[in-house]
C-alpha positions as CSV (number, residue, x, y, z in Angstrom):
1,M,10.2,-14.2,12.4
2,F,8.6,-16.3,9.8
3,G,5.0,-15.4,8.4
4,P,3.3,-14.9,5.2
5,K,5.4,-13.8,2.1
6,L,4.3,-11.8,-0.6
7,K,6.4,-12.2,-4.1
8,L,6.2,-8.9,-6.1
9,D,7.6,-7.8,-9.4
10,R,11.6,-6.8,-9.7
11,E,10.3,-3.3,-11.5
12,L,7.1,-2.9,-8.6
13,Y,9.9,-3.9,-6.3
14,E,12.1,-1.5,-7.5
15,R,9.5,1.1,-8.1
16,L,8.7,0.6,-4.4
17,Q,12.5,1.4,-3.4
18,R,12.3,4.5,-5.4
19,C,8.9,5.6,-3.2
20,A,10.5,4.9,0.1
21,E,13.5,6.5,-0.1
22,A,11.6,9.6,-1.4
23,A,9.3,9.3,1.4
24,G,12.2,9.2,3.6
25,Y,10.9,5.3,4.9
26,S,13.6,3.7,6.9
27,S,13.0,0.7,4.6
28,T,11.4,-0.4,1.6
29,D,9.5,-3.6,3.7
30,E,8.4,-0.6,6.1
31,F,6.7,1.9,3.0
32,I,5.2,-1.3,1.9
33,R,3.8,-2.1,4.9
34,H,2.8,1.2,5.9
35,T,0.4,1.3,2.2
36,L,-1.0,-1.6,2.6
37,E,-2.5,-0.6,6.1
38,K,-3.7,2.5,5.2
39,A,-5.6,0.8,2.3
40,A,-7.0,-2.0,4.8
41,A,-8.0,0.5,7.2
42,A,-9.8,2.7,4.4
43,I,-11.5,0.1,3.3
44,E,-12.6,-1.6,6.9
45,E,-13.9,2.1,8.1
46,A,-16.2,2.8,4.4
47,D,-19.9,2.3,4.7
48,S,-21.0,1.2,1.7
49,E,-18.5,-0.4,-1.4
50,E,-19.1,3.0,-3.1
51,E,-17.6,4.5,-0.5
52,V,-15.2,2.2,-0.5
53,K,-14.4,2.8,-3.8
54,K,-14.2,6.4,-3.7
55,R,-11.6,5.6,-0.7
56,L,-9.2,3.5,-3.1
57,Q,-9.8,6.1,-6.1
58,G,-8.2,8.7,-3.1
59,L,-5.4,6.8,-2.8
60,G,-4.4,6.3,-6.1
61,Y,-5.2,2.5,-6.0
62,L,-8.7,2.7,-8.6
63,D,-8.7,5.0,-11.2
């Protein structure tokens, strides 16, 4: 299957690898895909921009 590819800094990828292993994912790609799906779902379900910000903060994407 060929599709879009995403480039990540080596340091970030290694960090994501450690997180994936600690969380019990079968692969780093699976962990990244699941994390992005959760973030996208939170945005899609949001009723307002303020709710989007709150959800992203809750997921740790915003300070």
